[in-house]
C-alpha angles and dihedrals in degrees: 000000000000090000091051092051091048089053089049090053091053092049091049089065088075095046101050116069120188127190089241109028115223106217127188129171095223104155132025117203116199127190136162089263106046148340125218144160124248116217120208131200116229090256092055091047091051091052092049092051090054091052094049093043092054090055090058092068094060113082117210110254093249091054093046091051091053095049096103091050093046092046092051090051096045100043105027105022088237117150119194124205128219093280088078124086122206089253092054091048091051091052091050092048091050091056095047092050090050098051102070099274092196090075091065125101097198114228123173112272132170119212134202136172122238132192089219120105110248131192108260087000093277143079121197121196131178112222127165091352092302133094121253112197128194120195121199111238091228089062090067123088114256136194089260091057096058091097091060116095093236113011091175093071096105092045089048092055090048092051091048088055088054096046094046092044092244092318097307100106102083094181091058091046093052091045092055091046091054101040100039101034103019093237127136122208106207120187113256089249091057098048117132112264093245089058100050098027089238094305132089095197094099095053140067136188122267115249117235090250090052090056093046089054092049091048092052090056096045090053091058090070116087113270091251088064099043094098124045107182093212093054100082107158147354131228136198114223128198107242125260124175096236097051099055127217102298144346139192110228093202096171092051099042104244145088122228117207124193111238090228093072088063096041099045098062090062122088106250094169094228098111094240121141110257140177116274115231090247091054088056090050090052091052091051092051090045094055093045089052092061090065090050091052093051102037112017114032114084122237094254093055091050092045090053091049091051090052093047091054095046089239124168133171112260121183091193091062122086091229094044091241139081134178134227091213130090124258090253089069091066129073094225139012089247092056089050098049101041127050143286092278093056090041089055094045093050092046093050090049090054092043090063102034108024104019095158091059092051092048092049097053103026114021093162091054092048090053091046093054093042097049105027098039116015100038095032094055091037091057091056086077115062119214089254092061121091115263 
């Protein structure tokens, strides 16, 4: 087609007559028989420029296929070895472009893929003043993972480890928390007065590992639920018996976590009972779910959940609600004795952290959360969208 249009442009030189011909010797054709100049009118030249310009927007296949590799090199100084396919490189680029690239200070790094299982899916080594990064193959999306709402989750967590320098770069951690989840992490001394009641004595700062743990849970939610505008910040409170371990202050826009849920999952060697890391993850998901109940889920979804749990308003109950179902239909005693909001929060926490337990006791609730929340909000983001 391009050859035909070029020929048409040449022919038009003889059809368009201008008062003052514009003549340019643009191409010289040489054969064994003769050589001559072709002279073009300005109209023919204009047509030819359009033809040639259009061809500039089409990258040759080999260049297009290498785009992810070239983009990673140009923007992030990341060089991939031969263990990477173009598809793998595209998945890695997608994650980097989703995780606030402006926080990066690009430093040369070489990347390879290993069949070995690696902690957090990644190993970062410093050799000859440059970073050598190994990604576990099972951290990369596969054909089998296409049915999952977000198959890039493991790769995302690995990239976050790289960007935050294995959780040591607090500035990078806080930047991701803000830009990806809309959550600020103020120091305990800078908390709003209504949060700390004009005193900072009851609060402490999150550790970097605390924030990495919180981030890993927030990422498990579908992208459409990552940000909740009303959830503005999180705080870490020094424990007191009467206040419990955590609470979602939905009307004030923050979540308060007891510091003990982060301390207890560590091995202190004193023989005391402590929170397991997964219990802490469940609590984080539970508190996030309260904001979804109050500000995101539509009335019909909540109405259907109330019906599923056999809930009815009951003025004689301390919580204002009671259920017609047996305790065995609820994932915890707390979910059974409180209200639909707490039932949903507990169930979502178990869906992420202890899914088998939720399936075993409450298969209908598991399916409700999976289909009406996780897949529904996951489908709002097409595969072509950023993570």
